[in-house]
C-alpha positions as CSV (number, residue, x, y, z in Angstrom):
1,M,24.5,-47.1,171.7
2,S,22.8,-44.5,169.5
3,Q,22.4,-46.7,166.4
4,L,21.2,-50.2,165.9
5,T,23.7,-52.4,164.2
6,L,23.2,-55.6,162.3
7,A,25.3,-57.5,164.8
8,V,23.0,-56.3,167.6
9,A,19.9,-57.1,165.6
10,Q,21.2,-60.6,164.9
11,T,21.9,-61.0,168.7
12,I,18.4,-60.0,169.6
13,I,17.0,-62.5,167.1
14,A,19.2,-65.4,168.3
15,A,18.5,-64.8,172.0
16,A,14.7,-64.4,171.3
17,L,14.6,-67.7,169.5
18,A,16.8,-69.4,172.1
19,H,14.4,-68.2,174.8
20,A,11.5,-69.5,172.7
21,R,13.0,-72.9,172.3
22,A,13.8,-73.2,176.0
23,Q,10.2,-72.3,176.9
24,K,8.8,-74.7,174.1
25,F,7.0,-71.9,172.3
26,H,5.4,-72.5,168.9
27,P,7.7,-71.6,166.0
28,L,8.3,-67.8,165.8
29,A,9.0,-65.1,163.3
30,V,11.2,-62.3,164.5
31,V,11.8,-58.9,162.9
32,V,14.2,-56.1,164.1
33,L,13.5,-52.6,162.6
34,D,15.7,-49.6,162.8
35,A,14.4,-46.3,164.1
36,R,13.1,-45.4,160.5
37,G,11.0,-48.6,160.5
38,V,13.3,-50.4,158.0
39,Q,14.1,-54.1,158.4
40,K,17.5,-54.6,159.9
41,A,17.2,-58.4,160.4
42,Y,14.5,-61.1,160.2
43,A,14.3,-64.8,160.9
44,A,11.5,-67.4,160.9
45,E,11.8,-70.7,162.5
46,D,10.9,-73.9,160.6
47,G,7.1,-74.5,161.0
48,T,5.9,-70.9,161.3
49,S,2.5,-70.4,159.7
50,L,1.7,-68.2,156.7
51,K,1.8,-64.4,157.3
52,R,3.7,-64.6,160.6
53,A,6.4,-62.2,159.0
54,E,3.7,-59.6,158.2
55,I,2.3,-59.9,161.8
56,A,5.7,-59.5,163.3
57,I,6.4,-56.4,161.2
58,G,3.0,-55.0,162.0
59,K,3.7,-55.3,165.8
60,A,7.2,-53.6,165.3
61,Y,6.1,-51.0,162.8
62,G,3.1,-50.0,164.9
63,A,5.4,-49.5,167.9
64,I,7.8,-47.3,165.8
65,S,4.9,-45.4,164.2
66,L,3.3,-44.4,167.4
67,G,6.4,-44.3,169.7
68,M,5.0,-46.9,172.1
69,G,5.2,-50.6,172.6
70,S,2.4,-52.6,171.1
71,R,1.1,-53.6,174.6
72,A,0.2,-49.9,175.0
73,I,-1.3,-49.8,171.5
74,A,-3.5,-52.8,172.5
75,K,-4.7,-50.7,175.5
76,A,-5.3,-47.8,173.1
77,A,-7.3,-50.0,170.8
78,A,-9.6,-51.1,173.7
79,D,-10.0,-47.5,174.9
80,R,-10.1,-45.7,171.6
81,P,-10.8,-48.1,168.8
82,H,-11.5,-45.5,166.2
83,F,-8.1,-43.8,166.8
84,V,-6.2,-47.1,166.4
85,A,-8.3,-48.0,163.3
86,A,-7.4,-44.5,161.8
87,V,-3.7,-44.9,162.6
88,T,-3.7,-48.4,161.1
89,H,-5.1,-46.9,157.9
90,A,-2.5,-44.0,158.1
91,V,0.4,-46.4,158.2
92,G,-0.8,-48.5,155.3
93,G,-2.3,-51.3,157.5
94,S,0.9,-52.3,159.0
95,L,-0.1,-52.0,162.6
96,I,-1.0,-55.1,164.8
97,P,-2.3,-53.8,168.1
98,V,-1.3,-56.7,170.5
99,P,1.7,-57.4,172.6
100,G,4.8,-58.5,170.8
101,G,6.1,-55.2,169.5
102,V,8.8,-53.8,171.7
103,L,10.7,-50.6,171.3
104,L,14.5,-50.4,171.6
105,R,15.7,-47.4,173.4
106,A,19.1,-45.9,173.8
107,E,20.5,-44.8,177.2
108,G,18.9,-41.3,176.8
109,G,15.6,-42.6,175.9
110,A,15.7,-42.1,172.1
111,I,14.0,-44.8,170.1
112,I,16.6,-46.7,168.0
113,G,14.4,-49.5,166.7
114,A,11.8,-52.1,167.5
115,V,11.4,-55.9,167.7
116,G,8.3,-57.6,166.5
117,I,7.5,-61.3,167.1
118,S,4.6,-63.5,166.1
119,G,3.9,-67.3,166.4
120,D,2.8,-68.0,169.9
121,T,0.5,-66.2,172.3
122,S,1.1,-62.4,172.3
123,D,2.4,-62.6,175.8
124,N,4.9,-65.2,174.9
125,D,5.9,-63.3,171.8
126,E,6.6,-60.3,174.0
127,A,8.5,-62.4,176.5
128,A,10.8,-63.7,173.7
129,A,11.4,-60.1,172.4
130,L,12.3,-58.9,176.0
131,A,14.7,-61.8,176.4
132,G,16.4,-61.0,173.0
133,I,16.6,-57.3,173.9
134,V,18.1,-57.9,177.3
135,A,20.6,-60.3,175.9
136,A,21.8,-57.6,173.5
137,G,22.2,-55.2,176.4
138,L,19.6,-52.7,175.3
139,K,16.7,-51.0,177.1
140,A,13.2,-52.6,176.2
141,D,10.0,-50.7,176.1
142,P,7.0,-52.9,175.6
143,G,4.5,-50.2,176.5
144,V,3.5,-51.4,180.0
145,G,3.3,-48.4,182.0
């Protein structure tokens, strides 16, 4: 797949939320961005707290902006805080440097989008994103290695 479709984005969201419910996570907000950083699909469960959408977008947008999953961005923030602060400013403040922003990659490795999730712990947010991406048959890149 070389392009992210609405149907695939909706599959990612549905599977991520199903995973979250099965694991009894707190209510989540889930966004899927295309390769340009434009919202393809978004959903928020009943009971999500204020600003969860913006946090989910910041996780995904940061991943798209830097070409790395937000787990790697979190490591960069610890190792090079001035760099991540500067990048956050450069992207208009829409960068959240914690796990939960996962890149979507095509078979050849090209970035075709990103998923951002917020609502539970960052590790649980990332786990839900990975579950959604796997269910959609795509390659996930959370920025682990």
